[in-house]
N, C-alpha and C positions, 0 to 999 in steps of 0.2 A: 504494500499499499503504500502510497506516495503521501508526502506531508499535504499538500493541497487538494487532498482526497479526503481530509477529516477534519473535523469542526467540533467546537464544545472541549476543547482539550483543558485537562486538569493535570497540574503536576503537583508533586512532594516530593517530601526530601530537599528542600531547599534551606539553605544555612549559610547565611552571610559570611562566615567564617574561608567558607569555599570560592568566595569570589577570586578571580573572575571566571574560574570552570564552572563551577557547581556541579563538581564531579558527582554528588550524591544525589542530585536532581532525577526525578524519572516521572513517567506520566502515570497516572492512576485511572484515569478515565478520558473517554474521546469517543467520536460517533463517525459513522460514514457520512460524508455529505450528500451523498445521490440517495442513501435508503434510510437514514436516521438509525440505524443498527448501531447497536453498543459494540464496539469492539473487543474481542476476546483478550485476555490475559496475553496471549502467544502474539496477538496482533500488536499489543502495546508494550510490550517487551522488544518487538521488532523495532518499530519508532522510535524507542529510546535509545538502541542501539545506532539506528540508521540517521538519526538526525540531532547530534549532541550538541550542533551548533544552535538550532532553533530550540531547542529544551534549555539551554543556557541563557539564551536572550529570554526566554520567557521566566525564568528563574528571576534575572537582574529585573525584568519588569515588575516581579511581584513584590519587590523590595523598596521598589521608589514610589 
């Protein structure tokens, strides 16, 4: 699944001491834009692994 195919992304594991990498942040919830289906744990893990920069950006934004 591609990053632009998901919506309502929620992350967890954000720790300001990890700035700027936020290496402990991960996706806990997201939905498929096209169908509204909640992603499985396996899909969430894959997105977390495949898009670390996007997750880092989201983690940073959650702190400001």
